[in-house]
C-alpha positions, 0 to 999 in steps of 0.5 A: 441724172449724172452730175453734168446734167444736174449742173446745167439744170441748176445753171438754167434755173439760176439764169435771169428769167427772160420773158418770151416775145409775144406774137401780135397778129396784124391783118390790116395795114394801109397807107394813103400814099401807096408807093411800091410796098404795102406797109406790112413790109415794115415787119416782113422786110424791115423797111417801108416808104410811101410815095416820096412826094406825098405830104400828110401821109397816113399809116394805119395799123389794126390788130386782130386782137387788142395788145397791151403796150407799155411803150413804143419806138419808131425807127426812121432809118437814122434820118430824123423826122420833122417834129410836125407829126402825130401818132394816135392810139385807138384814134382818140385815146392817146396822142403821141406828139413830137412837140408840145400840142397847142390844142390843149390835148396835152393830158393825153399826149406824151413826147418822145426822146431820141435813142440810137436814132429812134423815136422812143415813147418811153412809157405809159403810166400803165400798159394801154390796150392797143387796138389800132395805131394811126400815124400822121406824118403831116409835112414830112416827105420822102421818109422811110421807116425801118421799124415800129416796135411795140413793147409789152409790160415786161419790155419785150418787143412784140413779134408782129405777124402779118398775112402772107400775100398770095397770087389769085383773083376774085370775081363777084356775081354782082358789083355796085358802081363805081367799081373803083370803090366796090370791086371785090379785090378791095376785100384785101386792101385794109381800107374801110372806105372800100369794100365789095358791094353788090348792086342792089342785091342783099342775098343770092350773090356770090364771090368766086376766088381763084388761087394761083397755087392750091391753098388750105383754108381752116378759118376765115376772118371777116369784117361784115358790112360797110365798116366805114362808119356805124351809119354806113354799116347798118344802112347797107345789107350784111351777110348772115349765111354763107354757103361755101363750095370748092374743089373736090366737091367741098361744101360747108355753111357758116353763119355770120354775126351782125356786129362791127369789127372783125369776127373769126369763123372756123370752117366745119372742115378744112378746104384744100384747092384752088377754086373757092366760092362764097354764096351769100344765101341770107342777109341782114337787110340794110335800113336804107340800101339793099346793097350787100357789103363786106369790108375785109376778108382773110384766110387761115391755113392752120399755120399762117393767115393769107390774103390775095395780093392787091398791090397791082390793082391798087397801083393801077388805080393810082396810075389811072387817077393820075392820068385823069388829073393830068388831063385837067392840069391838076395832078399837083393836087394829088397827095397834097393839101390845099386850103381856103378862107372866105368871108362873104358880106351881103347887105339887105334892107329891113322893113324899116329901110335900115341897112344891115350887114350879114357875114358868112365865113367859111374855111376849107382844107381839101386833100385828094389822094391818088388812091381815090380817097379824099379828106375835106374839113373846115369851119363855117359860120352863117346866120342860117346854119350857125357855126360848126366844124365839119369833116367829110371823108370818103372816095371820089369818082371822076365824072369828067376830065379835060382842059376845062377842069375836073368834075368829081363826085365826092361820097362817104361820111360827113359829121360835125364835131369839135374834135380833130377829124383827119382820120381818112383811111381809118374809118372808125375803130372797128376793132372796138365792137360797140359804139361809144355813148354820145358818139358824134352822129355820122351821115352818108353824103354825096356832092358834086364839085368842079376843080379848075387850075388857075394861072397863079398855081391856085385851084378853084373849087365850085360846089355844084350841089348847092351846099347840101352838106359842104356849105360853100359855093366857090372857093380859091384854094392855095397849097397848104404851107404847114399842116395844122396840129390836132 
């Protein structure tokens, strides 16, 4: 080795050690207020914005594998966000807030400083294993994000990698109605409320993928079952064996585990081509329903993960919902929040002919999203059922729309809890494979409601199902002025 080469070797050894940025794969990213781009564009294009008029916007990020995070920063493109917002790490492990939290959850909260126009959460006491991030922008509207930066223990910003969006289509041999909730394109929308579901067939059903350009598939990542909740997952059927066929006489068979969260499966041999078929030949039978459900699916070509581009399908669905709500004069409620409080007082006579007064109190918050999802929460207190906080999350189906109002079927997840539960769009933490002991019981529900617009700008909601779960008969909703803190 000559003198010059020795010099550069010694110089390199004397330089301060620079840790290399780590990669973190983010296969799922979604917002409850889709506008032009999916939230992946935060990391691929350096900017993203939701529907400019939407309030209470949620942004959900799910990592394929947990990453260790010491601190994080959010770049709102130089425009300060209102302090009325919250970020959640792993849904309930940490709450990151802009202002002091009045609900008493401060021990798990930390507050940011502003550095060079960015919100910076300086440091956890120890690096936290992050599986998911949920952003609740509450009353903020018209904002834009230019970056979400997560730092590891050495202070290096993770290199967030996202799936490549490719053109193509997917058809299923059987699909449950309404298709707005169960169409197979929902395998690529990053929402646990949606997914592909067969129509009362637990096996011998197929998915046929058509790619616009030839693709190579070496592995798949699959979220098996209906991962909206633990109850939904095991109440419906799940894939057990999938026979794969495709161009060039390709054939393979893979086994799927019956677990929550995603699972990575390497194909026996790589596939190359434009037409690929999955046939579910065997399944784990659901406890309550035969319908087979798969929540999400991703493909790996040996270099990058990719998935079918679902943006146009999502935009078409949003446009269709807006059209129906406009027919009823209710488009104003989409992507907004309405609340109501009502105390019902009734008199009755005992056998001693004495009058007594019985009061029943209920409050309710309703958020109907243009993407077809909803969030409803409130508190009730009556002699029959006692007192409880309730949360209902899921989808709505438009049954009828016209000048007389809207008739909706709300269906999804219902539970009662003392914890704040506005997590619509994020299902449960399905990257956490096991259910925590003592987790709140979650129930499958559906109820029918009618909405009417009133002259004073308020909205009347009538429960046409007799309050099986949501315990009110009729409420007058007013636009929520400012969002509640968790």
